N, C-alpha and C positions, 0 to 999 in steps of 0.2 A: 584545467585545463581553459582558466582564466587566460595565459598568455599564448593560447595556441589553437587551430584548427588540426583534429587528424581526423585523417582517412585512412583505415587499413583495407588493404585489396587483400586478400585470399585465393591462390590460385593451390587449384588442387592437384596433380600428379600422382604417377603409379609411385608408393613410398616415400613419399617429399610433401612435405607442407610446404610454399614459400608461401609468406606474409610482407608485402611492402608497405612499408612508412612513410605515408609522405606529410611533414609536417611543416606548418605556415606559422612562421612565429609573430606576433603581435604585440609588440612592445612598444605604443605610444608614449606611456610613461615615463619610461628610458630616457628613449630616444629625446623625448623634453627637456629633461632634466641636467640633462652634458655632460653627464657618470662617464666616465671615460669607456666603462665598462659595458652604455651604450651599442647594441647590435647596430652595423654597418647595414649599409642600403644594402652591400655584398652577403651579408650575414643574414639577411632578410628572405634569400632568395631563396625558393624552392631548394628543400635537400630529402633524399630519398636514403632509408635504410631498409635496405633486406635481412629477415630474420628465416633461417634454413632448418626444418624440423624434421626429422627423420624417421617418419612414424613407421617403417619395417624396419626399427631398432628398439624391442620393447626396453627399457631400464627397471621397469618395475611394474605394481599393480596400481591401476586407479582407484583415488580415494576420493569420493568426491566432496567439496569446501560447501556446497549448500543441497540443501533438501526441499524446499519449499516449493509450492505452486498453488496456482489460484487463478481465480475468475469471476467476472460479473456476472454470471447468471445462476444461480445456487439451487434453484429448483431443477436443474439438470443432474444431481447428484445420487438424486436417489431416484433419479429413472432406471432400466436396466443399463444402458450403455454407460451412463453416470456411473454407477457402480462397479460396472468389468474395467471402466479407466480406472478408478477411484484403487481396484485390485492391484492394476499394472502400476501403476504410479509406487505404492508401496514397495511392489515387487520389485523397484529400481535397485532399493536403497540398502545397505546392512544397518543404518542408522534410523531412526523415527524419520518418517517423511509429517510433514507440517501443509494443510490448504489451507487460503487464506479464502473467501467467497464475500465478493460484496453485498449489498441490499438485503440485509439480516433482519433489519430492520422498515425496511419499506411498504409503504402499505400499499396491499393488492388480492389475487384472488390465489396465486402461485402461480398465475401462466407466465409461463418463458418464454422471452423471447431475444435477438442479440443486444446486448449490453444495458438489460434488463433482467428482472426479477424480482420477486416479493413475498412475506410471510404474512402480512396483518399482523401482526403482535400488538400490535395498538390500536385503538379506537376510543373513540368515546360515545356513551347516551347521547341523548338530546339534552338534559342537564350538566355534562361536562362529564360525567364522574368517568375515569379510565375502565378500559376493559382490558384484558390482557388475554391473548390467545396463542400458546406455545407450538399449536398439533404441526403448521410447516415446518419450523424451524425442528421439531424433533424426528421430523424424517429429515432432514440433513445432518443433524450431528448423530444419528443412528446410523447412516450411512460412511459417513466418515469412521465412528467406532467399529462399526461391523469390519472397515476395511484394513484395519489396524495402522488408521491414519488419526495424527494430532489437529485439532481445530487451534490454528492462525485463527481466533475470531475478534473482527474487524467489528467495532461498535457503530452500526451506522446502517440505513443513514435516516434521515428527519423523517418521522409518519408523518401521513397528512395531516391528522389532529390537531397535530404541536407543531409543523412548522409556519414560520410567522409570514411566509408569503406560500401557501399551497398549491394556488394553480400559475398555469398548468401543474399539473403533477406528473402524470406520467407523458414518457414523452414518446415519437413512434422513430425512431435509432431507424435508418439514417437521414431520415428528412427532422432540417429544423434542429433548434437546440436540445442538445440532452440534457444540461443540466439546466429542470426542472426543479418545482416545490419541492422534493427532497433534499436540496442543497442546501435548505437554509436552517438559520440558529433554533432553537426552540423558542415558545412564545412565552412557554412556562416551564420554566427552569427546576421547579421543584417536581414538577409531574414526570421530563425527562430523568433526572435521578431514581425517582423511586424506580421507573420502569428499567432502568440499567438494573437498577437492583434487584429488583422481582426476575429478571432475566437470570440473572447471576445465580441467585438461591434454586432457580426451577434447575438449569445447566447441575447445581453441584447436586441438590436432591437426585437429581435422574443419572446421571453417573459417578457420584460418589468419587474416590483420593484423586481415579483417575483425570483429574479437573486439575489439579496440581503440580500436571506437568505441560498443560497448556499455556498457549503466549493469548494476552488480551491488547489491543490495541484500536487507537479511539481516531475514528476517521479512515479515510483514502485523499492522499494528494491534495491539501487543503490549501495551498497555496494557487490554484486554480478553479474554474470553475464548480470544482468540487463541493467548496462553500463557499456559498454567498456570505460571508460575514467579514469581519476585521479578522487579524491575525489576533488581537486583544481578546478578541470573543472568538476564537479558539482554544487560546488560552483557557479561556472560564470550563468550556466545557469538556476539554481536558481534566481539568480538577477535576470538578463535578462527577465525570467517569468515573474518573480512577478512585474517588471517593468508596463511591458506591459500591461498584467493586470488592472496593479491596473491606468493604463493610461487612460485604458475604464471604468474601475468601481473600482473611490478611496476607497471604502468602504471594496473592496471585502475580503471577509476572507482567507488568503494565508496560507499552510503548509508545510509539510514536513518532514524528507524526506524521511519516510513510508522505513525504516529499516528492515532487517530481527528480529530483534530481541534487548536486551540488552546484548551482551556475548563476548566471547573472541574477535570474528571475527569484532560482526558489532555494538562494543562499540564506539572501536575507530574512525570510522565514524561517529556515531553519535555525538560524543563528540567535533572531530574538523567543523563539519556543524554548533552545537549548538555557537562554537566558534566565528562561522565566523558570524554568524548573529548577536552575541551582540558584536565583536570588529573589524572586518576583513572590508576590502574596496570593498563596494561594485562596483563592475562591471560594472552595469548600471547608478550608478549616480555619482559614485567617495565618496561618502559620506562613512560615518562608522554605518554599521550595514546592515541588511536586514531588512523586515517585516517577521515578524512571529507570525501570530494567535493562529497557535496550532503547536505541536511536536506530531508526527506516529511514529510507528514502529510496528509488528507484534509479541504478544506476542506468539507463536507458541508452542506446547507441540507434541510430538510423539506418539500417540495412536497406540497400536497394541494389539494383542490378543494373551493370553500367560496360560497355565492352565485353559481355559475356564473362564479366565477374562478381561475384558479391564483395558488394564493397558497403563495408561498417565504419559508419562516420559518426562522430561526437561535434558538435558543432556549438558555439558559443556567439 
Protein backbone atom coordinates (compact mmCIF):
# COMPACT_ATOMS: atom_id res chain seq x y z
CA UNK A 1 0.00 0.00 0.00
CA UNK A 2 2.98 2.34 -0.24
CA UNK A 3 1.97 3.38 -3.75
CA UNK A 4 -1.68 4.18 -3.19
CA UNK A 5 -4.46 5.04 -0.86
CA UNK A 6 -7.49 2.81 -0.94
CA UNK A 7 -11.02 3.32 0.27
CA UNK A 8 -13.53 0.48 0.07
CA UNK A 9 -17.16 1.48 0.13
CA UNK A 10 -19.49 -1.36 0.99
CA UNK A 11 -23.13 -1.02 -0.11
CA UNK A 12 -25.54 -3.66 1.22
CA UNK A 13 -28.52 -4.51 -1.00
CA UNK A 14 -30.86 -7.53 -0.87
CA UNK A 15 -28.91 -10.46 -2.27
CA UNK A 16 -26.14 -8.25 -3.61
CA UNK A 17 -22.92 -6.95 -2.14
CA UNK A 18 -21.41 -4.09 -4.13
CA UNK A 19 -17.92 -2.93 -3.26
CA UNK A 20 -16.62 0.25 -4.88
CA UNK A 21 -12.85 0.54 -4.56
CA UNK A 22 -11.43 4.02 -5.06
CA UNK A 23 -7.73 4.10 -5.82
CA UNK A 24 -5.46 7.14 -5.54
CA UNK A 25 -2.11 6.22 -7.14
CA UNK A 26 0.84 8.12 -5.68
CA UNK A 27 4.10 7.36 -7.44
CA UNK A 28 6.31 10.44 -7.08
CA UNK A 29 9.53 8.42 -7.37
CA UNK A 30 8.50 7.10 -10.78
CA UNK A 31 7.26 10.46 -11.97
CA UNK A 32 10.57 12.08 -11.14
CA UNK A 33 12.72 9.35 -12.67
CA UNK A 34 11.85 10.05 -16.27
CA UNK A 35 10.87 6.41 -16.79
CA UNK A 36 8.65 5.99 -19.81
CA UNK A 37 6.31 3.92 -17.69
CA UNK A 38 5.78 6.82 -15.28
CA UNK A 39 2.10 7.52 -14.62
CA UNK A 40 0.75 10.52 -16.50
CA UNK A 41 -1.36 13.21 -14.92
CA UNK A 42 -4.37 11.59 -16.57
CA UNK A 43 -3.56 8.22 -15.01
CA UNK A 44 -3.15 9.90 -11.65
CA UNK A 45 -6.82 10.86 -11.72
CA UNK A 46 -9.31 9.10 -9.50
CA UNK A 47 -10.40 5.71 -10.83
CA UNK A 48 -13.23 3.53 -9.57
CA UNK A 49 -13.58 -0.23 -9.67
CA UNK A 50 -16.87 -1.93 -8.77
CA UNK A 51 -17.01 -5.54 -7.61
CA UNK A 52 -20.39 -7.26 -7.44
CA UNK A 53 -20.83 -10.21 -5.12
CA UNK A 54 -24.14 -12.09 -5.47
CA UNK A 55 -24.62 -13.10 -1.86
CA UNK A 56 -27.89 -14.92 -2.63
CA UNK A 57 -26.10 -17.45 -4.85
CA UNK A 58 -24.08 -19.80 -2.61
CA UNK A 59 -21.16 -21.64 -4.18
CA UNK A 60 -19.98 -23.66 -1.18
CA UNK A 61 -19.46 -23.71 2.54
CA UNK A 62 -17.47 -20.96 4.25
CA UNK A 63 -14.19 -22.05 5.79
CA UNK A 64 -12.66 -19.55 8.25
CA UNK A 65 -9.08 -18.63 7.44
CA UNK A 66 -8.31 -17.28 10.89
CA UNK A 67 -9.68 -17.97 14.34
CA UNK A 68 -7.83 -15.57 16.61
CA UNK A 69 -9.28 -13.15 19.13
CA UNK A 70 -7.83 -10.88 21.78
CA UNK A 71 -8.45 -8.11 24.27
CA UNK A 72 -6.65 -5.58 26.43
CA UNK A 73 -8.55 -6.58 29.56
CA UNK A 74 -7.60 -10.11 30.69
CA UNK A 75 -9.41 -9.95 34.03
CA UNK A 76 -12.83 -10.04 32.39
CA UNK A 77 -12.12 -13.50 30.95
CA UNK A 78 -12.88 -15.29 34.22
CA UNK A 79 -15.98 -13.22 35.01
CA UNK A 80 -19.33 -14.92 34.24
CA UNK A 81 -19.95 -12.99 31.02
CA UNK A 82 -16.32 -13.42 30.01
CA UNK A 83 -16.60 -17.19 30.29
CA UNK A 84 -19.87 -17.06 28.35
CA UNK A 85 -18.21 -15.10 25.56
CA UNK A 86 -15.25 -17.49 25.40
CA UNK A 87 -17.63 -20.41 24.97
CA UNK A 88 -19.40 -18.61 22.15
CA UNK A 89 -16.12 -17.83 20.41
CA UNK A 90 -15.02 -21.46 20.69
CA UNK A 91 -18.29 -22.61 19.15
CA UNK A 92 -17.83 -20.38 16.10
CA UNK A 93 -15.15 -22.49 14.47
CA UNK A 94 -14.60 -26.17 13.66
CA UNK A 95 -10.85 -25.67 14.16
CA UNK A 96 -9.10 -24.53 17.37
CA UNK A 97 -9.68 -20.93 18.41
CA UNK A 98 -6.85 -18.89 19.95
CA UNK A 99 -7.22 -15.96 22.34
CA UNK A 100 -4.52 -13.37 23.02
CA UNK A 101 -4.88 -11.19 26.15
CA UNK A 102 -2.71 -8.17 26.97
CA UNK A 103 -1.35 -7.32 30.42
CA UNK A 104 -0.41 -10.80 31.63
CA UNK A 105 2.62 -9.38 33.47
CA UNK A 106 1.18 -5.99 34.42
CA UNK A 107 1.31 -5.06 38.10
CA UNK A 108 -1.97 -4.52 39.95
CA UNK A 109 -4.76 -6.11 41.96
CA UNK A 110 -6.69 -7.62 39.07
CA UNK A 111 -9.21 -4.83 38.77
CA UNK A 112 -10.37 -4.44 35.18
CA UNK A 113 -11.08 -1.27 33.24
CA UNK A 114 -10.96 -0.14 29.63
CA UNK A 115 -7.58 -0.90 28.05
CA UNK A 116 -6.24 -2.08 31.38
CA UNK A 117 -5.69 -5.34 33.19
CA UNK A 118 -3.28 -6.68 35.79
CA UNK A 119 -2.14 -9.92 37.39
CA UNK A 120 0.61 -8.97 39.87
CA UNK A 121 2.77 -11.91 38.78
CA UNK A 122 5.91 -10.10 39.90
CA UNK A 123 6.73 -7.91 42.88
CA UNK A 124 9.82 -7.53 45.04
CA UNK A 125 10.55 -7.55 48.74
CA UNK A 126 12.28 -4.46 50.18
CA UNK A 127 15.65 -6.13 49.68
CA UNK A 128 14.92 -6.77 45.98
CA UNK A 129 14.10 -10.45 46.27
CA UNK A 130 11.58 -11.44 43.55
CA UNK A 131 8.10 -12.60 44.54
CA UNK A 132 6.06 -14.59 41.98
CA UNK A 133 2.29 -14.86 42.28
CA UNK A 134 0.34 -16.71 39.56
CA UNK A 135 -3.10 -16.86 41.23
CA UNK A 136 -4.72 -14.33 38.90
CA UNK A 137 -3.17 -15.70 35.73
CA UNK A 138 -4.33 -19.17 36.78
CA UNK A 139 -7.91 -17.86 36.67
CA UNK A 140 -7.29 -16.42 33.19
CA UNK A 141 -5.84 -19.64 31.76
CA UNK A 142 -8.37 -21.84 33.55
CA UNK A 143 -11.15 -19.88 31.84
CA UNK A 144 -9.49 -20.29 28.43
CA UNK A 145 -8.80 -24.01 28.83
CA UNK A 146 -12.28 -24.75 30.22
CA UNK A 147 -13.76 -23.04 27.15
CA UNK A 148 -11.60 -25.17 24.82
CA UNK A 149 -9.69 -22.12 23.62
CA UNK A 150 -5.94 -22.24 23.11
CA UNK A 151 -3.93 -19.37 24.59
CA UNK A 152 -1.76 -17.17 22.44
CA UNK A 153 0.45 -16.08 25.31
CA UNK A 154 1.61 -12.51 24.91
CA UNK A 155 4.57 -12.00 27.24
CA UNK A 156 4.03 -8.48 28.55
CA UNK A 157 3.90 -5.96 29.93
CA UNK A 158 6.67 -4.80 32.26
CA UNK A 159 6.02 -5.31 36.00
CA UNK A 160 6.32 -2.10 37.99
CA UNK A 161 9.27 -3.36 40.05
CA UNK A 162 11.24 -4.17 36.88
CA UNK A 163 10.42 -1.08 34.80
CA UNK A 164 13.20 1.38 34.04
CA UNK A 165 10.62 4.17 34.31
CA UNK A 166 7.88 2.90 36.64
CA UNK A 167 6.05 6.14 37.45
CA UNK A 168 3.36 6.85 36.57
CA UNK A 169 2.35 3.22 36.16
CA UNK A 170 -1.42 2.80 35.87
CA UNK A 171 -3.08 4.96 33.24
CA UNK A 172 -6.59 6.44 33.47
CA UNK A 173 -7.96 5.82 29.97
CA UNK A 174 -9.34 7.84 28.24
CA UNK A 175 -7.63 10.63 30.18
CA UNK A 176 -3.98 11.32 29.52
CA UNK A 177 -1.35 9.04 28.06
CA UNK A 178 -2.04 5.31 28.29
CA UNK A 179 1.60 4.34 27.58
CA UNK A 180 2.91 4.60 31.11
CA UNK A 181 5.47 2.69 33.20
CA UNK A 182 4.49 -0.77 31.91
CA UNK A 183 5.82 0.11 28.43
CA UNK A 184 9.51 0.34 29.36
CA UNK A 185 12.40 -2.17 29.12
CA UNK A 186 13.46 -4.15 32.21
CA UNK A 187 16.02 -2.58 34.50
CA UNK A 188 17.31 -6.07 35.31
CA UNK A 189 17.36 -8.43 32.34
CA UNK A 190 18.37 -11.43 34.47
CA UNK A 191 15.32 -10.99 36.72
CA UNK A 192 13.11 -10.62 33.65
CA UNK A 193 14.44 -13.84 32.11
CA UNK A 194 13.98 -15.73 35.38
CA UNK A 195 10.38 -14.47 35.63
CA UNK A 196 9.61 -15.69 32.11
CA UNK A 197 11.21 -19.08 32.83
CA UNK A 198 9.27 -19.46 36.10
CA UNK A 199 6.03 -18.44 34.38
CA UNK A 200 6.57 -20.93 31.55
CA UNK A 201 7.41 -23.73 33.97
CA UNK A 202 4.29 -22.97 36.01
CA UNK A 203 2.02 -23.13 32.94
CA UNK A 204 3.70 -26.35 31.77
CA UNK A 205 3.28 -28.00 35.16
CA UNK A 206 -0.32 -26.82 35.61
CA UNK A 207 -1.68 -27.56 32.14
CA UNK A 208 0.56 -30.38 30.97
CA UNK A 209 1.05 -31.58 27.41
CA UNK A 210 -1.59 -29.28 25.91
CA UNK A 211 0.86 -26.39 26.26
CA UNK A 212 2.63 -27.87 23.22
CA UNK A 213 -0.27 -26.56 21.09
CA UNK A 214 -0.14 -23.02 22.51
CA UNK A 215 1.57 -20.07 20.86
CA UNK A 216 3.96 -17.63 22.54
CA UNK A 217 4.55 -14.03 21.55
CA UNK A 218 6.84 -11.31 22.84
CA UNK A 219 5.08 -8.00 23.59
CA UNK A 220 2.57 -6.08 21.48
CA UNK A 221 3.08 -3.35 18.87
CA UNK A 222 6.62 -2.40 19.93
CA UNK A 223 6.87 -0.02 16.96
CA UNK A 224 4.63 2.51 18.77
CA UNK A 225 4.11 3.66 22.36
CA UNK A 226 3.61 0.16 23.71
CA UNK A 227 7.41 -0.03 23.79
CA UNK A 228 9.48 2.85 25.18
CA UNK A 229 12.75 1.28 24.13
CA UNK A 230 14.73 1.20 20.90
CA UNK A 231 14.27 -1.47 18.22
CA UNK A 232 17.60 -2.97 19.33
CA UNK A 233 16.34 -3.15 22.91
CA UNK A 234 13.23 -4.95 21.72
CA UNK A 235 15.41 -7.45 19.86
CA UNK A 236 17.29 -8.12 23.11
CA UNK A 237 14.00 -8.56 24.97
CA UNK A 238 12.86 -11.01 22.32
CA UNK A 239 16.09 -13.04 22.57
CA UNK A 240 16.00 -13.22 26.36
CA UNK A 241 12.29 -14.06 26.46
CA UNK A 242 12.46 -16.72 23.76
CA UNK A 243 15.45 -18.38 25.42
CA UNK A 244 13.68 -18.45 28.81
CA UNK A 245 10.57 -20.01 27.26
CA UNK A 246 12.56 -22.62 25.32
CA UNK A 247 14.50 -23.45 28.49
CA UNK A 248 11.28 -24.85 29.97
CA UNK A 249 9.45 -25.80 26.75
CA UNK A 250 12.04 -26.70 24.09
CA UNK A 251 9.40 -27.12 21.36
CA UNK A 252 7.43 -23.96 22.15
CA UNK A 253 6.27 -22.03 19.08
CA UNK A 254 7.46 -18.44 19.53
CA UNK A 255 6.90 -15.40 17.33
CA UNK A 256 6.43 -11.67 17.02
CA UNK A 257 6.78 -8.74 16.90
CA UNK A 258 3.05 -7.99 16.48
CA UNK A 259 3.84 -4.66 14.82
CA UNK A 260 1.03 -2.25 13.98
CA UNK A 261 1.11 -3.31 10.34
CA UNK A 262 3.24 -3.06 7.23
CA UNK A 263 3.40 0.66 6.55
CA UNK A 264 5.87 3.51 6.23
CA UNK A 265 6.12 3.64 10.02
CA UNK A 266 6.01 -0.01 11.03
CA UNK A 267 7.78 -1.70 8.13
CA UNK A 268 11.30 -0.50 9.08
CA UNK A 269 10.79 -1.89 12.58
CA UNK A 270 9.48 -5.19 11.23
CA UNK A 271 12.31 -5.53 8.72
CA UNK A 272 15.06 -4.88 11.26
CA UNK A 273 13.49 -7.44 13.58
CA UNK A 274 13.37 -10.08 10.83
CA UNK A 275 16.96 -9.30 9.92
CA UNK A 276 17.96 -9.74 13.56
CA UNK A 277 16.19 -13.10 13.75
CA UNK A 278 18.00 -14.24 10.61
CA UNK A 279 21.47 -12.70 10.99
CA UNK A 280 21.84 -10.86 14.32
CA UNK A 281 23.78 -11.81 17.41
CA UNK A 282 21.44 -13.42 19.93
CA UNK A 283 21.59 -11.56 23.26
CA UNK A 284 20.81 -14.71 25.23
CA UNK A 285 22.95 -17.31 23.49
CA UNK A 286 25.60 -15.39 21.56
CA UNK A 287 24.72 -17.45 18.50
CA UNK A 288 23.49 -16.09 15.18
CA UNK A 289 19.78 -15.43 14.89
CA UNK A 290 16.74 -16.03 17.06
CA UNK A 291 13.87 -18.54 16.95
CA UNK A 292 10.89 -17.33 14.94
CA UNK A 293 8.06 -19.78 14.34
CA UNK A 294 5.58 -17.17 13.11
CA UNK A 295 5.64 -13.51 12.08
CA UNK A 296 2.82 -11.40 13.48
CA UNK A 297 1.52 -7.92 12.72
CA UNK A 298 -1.83 -6.13 12.71
CA UNK A 299 -3.52 -5.55 9.33
CA UNK A 300 -5.79 -2.76 10.53
CA UNK A 301 -8.13 -0.68 8.42
CA UNK A 302 -9.95 2.52 9.35
CA UNK A 303 -13.74 1.96 9.24
CA UNK A 304 -15.87 5.10 9.09
CA UNK A 305 -19.51 5.94 8.32
CA UNK A 306 -19.60 8.44 5.45
CA UNK A 307 -22.65 9.57 3.47
CA UNK A 308 -24.67 6.59 4.63
CA UNK A 309 -21.99 4.04 3.76
CA UNK A 310 -19.40 2.11 5.69
CA UNK A 311 -15.99 3.21 4.42
CA UNK A 312 -13.06 0.95 5.17
CA UNK A 313 -9.83 2.74 4.38
CA UNK A 314 -6.16 1.90 4.54
CA UNK A 315 -4.13 5.09 4.51
CA UNK A 316 -0.38 5.61 4.36
